[in-house]
Each structure stands twice: as structure tokens, then as C-alpha cells.
N, C-alpha and C positions, 0 to 999 in steps of 0.2 A: 800414357800421359801425353803423348805426342798429338793425339786426336783432339785434345781439349782446345777450345777456341778462347782466345783472350781478346778483351775489348779494352780500349783506352777510354777512361772516364775521368775527366778533369786532370789530365796528365798522370793518371794512375792506371797501371795495368791491372785489370780485375778479370777473374774468370767470368765467363758469360752467365753461368748459372746463378751467381750471387746477385746480379742486378735484375734478373727476371722477377717479376711480381705476379702473383696469382690474383687475378681480379675476379671476385665473386659477384654474381648478379644478385640484386636484392630480391628477386622473385616477382617484382611488380612491373618490370619493364620501364620504358621511358617514352617520352613524347618528343617527336622530332622538332628541333628548334628551341627546346627548353632545357635549361640546365637541371640536373637532379636536385639542386637546392630549391628550385622553384616549384617542384612537385609537392603534392600533399604528403604529409607524414603518414606512413602505414598505420600507426596507432590512431591518428585522427580519422582516417578512413574507417577503421574498425569501430571507433566510437560513433561515427555517423550512422553506420549500418545498424549497430545495436540500438541506437536511439530510434531509428526508423522502425525496426522490428518490434520493439517493446513500447512504442508510443501509446497504443490502446491501453496497456496495463498502467503506464505512468499517468494517464489521464483520468483514471478512476479516482473518485473523491475519497479522501481520507479525513477522519476527524482531526481537528487541530489539537495539538498537545496543550493541555491546560497548565502544564508545569514548565517553568523555564529551565529546570534542572534536567539535563539529559545525560544519562550515563554514557561513558565511552565504552566502545566494544573493541576488544583486541582481535587479532587475526584468527583466534580460535573460537570466537563467539562468546567469550566470557565477559561479563559486565564488570566494569570498574567504576563504582560510584564515588570513590574517593571519600571526601569528608561527609558526603551526603548519606553514607551508609554507616555512620558511626552511632554510638550509643547516645551521644549528646544530641545529635540531630533527631533521632527517633523520640527522645524525651521531650524536645521542644516542639516538634511538629508531629503530633500524633495522627494516626490513620483515622480518617472519618468514615466509619462504617456506613452510617446512614446516607451520606453523600454518595458513597460508592454504590450502594444498593439503588439509590434513586437514579443514578446515571445508567446503571444496567437496566432498570425498569424503563427508563426513557428510550433506550435502544429497542427494547422489546415492544414498547408502545409504537414506535415508528414502524417496525415490521408488522405488527398487528393492524395498524391503520392501512398499510399497503394491501394486506390480505383482505381487509374489510372493503376497500375500494374495488378490488378485483371481483369479490363475490357480489357486491352490490350491483355491478354492471350486468350481471346475469339475471337479476330480478327485474320484472317489468316496473316501469316508472310509477305507475299508479298503485302498485302493491308495496313500494318501499316505505312509505309513511305508515301504512297499516302494520308492517312488520316491526318498525321501530316503536310504535305506540304499544303493540302487543308485548314487546320485550321490556319496555319501561313500566308496564302495568304490574309486573311482578309475577305474572302467570308463568306456568311451566312451558318452556319453549319446545319441549319434546312432544307437545300436542300438535305442533305444526306438521302437516302431512308433506308439503312440498320441500324437497331436500334443499333447493336453492334458498328458499325463504328461511328455512331452519338454520342454514349456514350463515346467512346474513345476520339473523338474530343472535346467534352464538358469538360471532365476531364482534358485534356491537356490544354485547354484554362484557366480553373480554376486554375491549378497549376501555369501557367505562370502569371496570374493576381495576385495571392497571393505573388509570388516571387517579382514581381514588387512593390507591396505595402510594403513589408519588406525592399526592397532596398531603396525606397523613405523615409521610416521612419528612417532608419539608417543614410542616408545622411543628413536628416533634423536635426537629433539629434547631429551629429558631428559639424554642422555649428552653 
């Protein structure tokens, strides 16, 4: 006990070990001339790095929600719709199957139009109108020998069929 050192702190004699503090480094270092309060928060730095790395994904277009009712999701991924998942809500606001199917067909039409444009680019310009006229005439497109022209006629007929289905669904829904 004789070896212990005592320090006087505010007129109180205290053993030296009790006034020693362990200072831990935050792991991010410091900048000479700046207080630690002036430095960026490590969480903010992490957020900036994540935004920078995920920016191409975040820039992808997403369809706008049609409904103002958005369910809350808890930390386990479970949906909590609250009053919007009740029996009364489902009785008042019935699910519109024809609208849902028309929306799905609209997405399919968008994809088919993209494919049609890609296939159309491979067909010579002077042959494009002939292929479309041949497909509109009602003749069998399997008689076309050139694969690129056959593909263009096939995608043209598919887009026309999808458009017709969407039109029929919407007229049936209105009536």
C-alpha cells in the first residue's frame, strides 16, 4: 500500500487510479485544427457512401403507386394494413379484376413493344411495310422464310392482340 500514489484533486486526496480515464478512439481519426464536434458523424458518412454506391439502383424508374393507402411494414417484414384490411373495407372497396388484368396486360404490352422495336431494327427498311401488310392480311406468318421478318410479324401480331384484349376489358368494365 505504500507504493500507491495519491493525488490532490480539489483539496481531496484521491488515489491516482480513480482519476485516470480511458479514452477510446472512435476509429475514424481526426483532422488537425478541427474539434471532433465539427467533423462529420460516422453514420452520416456511411449514409453518403451507401447512397453513392446504390445510386444507379435508386435511379431506376418505378411505377407510381395508384393507391394512397400504403401498408406499414414492421421490422420482420410483416404487413400491417390496419383498418384497410378489415371486412368492412373489403366490402366497400371490392377488388376490380378487370382493371387488374388490364394493368397487367398494359405491362406486357410495353414489354412486347420494346421487343417489337428491337426486332424491327434488324429488318431492312424497305421490307418492314411489306411484313406488316402481310401480317395484317390474315395470312399465315409461318409461310415467311426469313427468320427476322417472321419474328417482326409475330411480335406485331402479339402487340395487336394484347391491345385488343385491353380494349375489350376496358369497354366491358365501363358497361
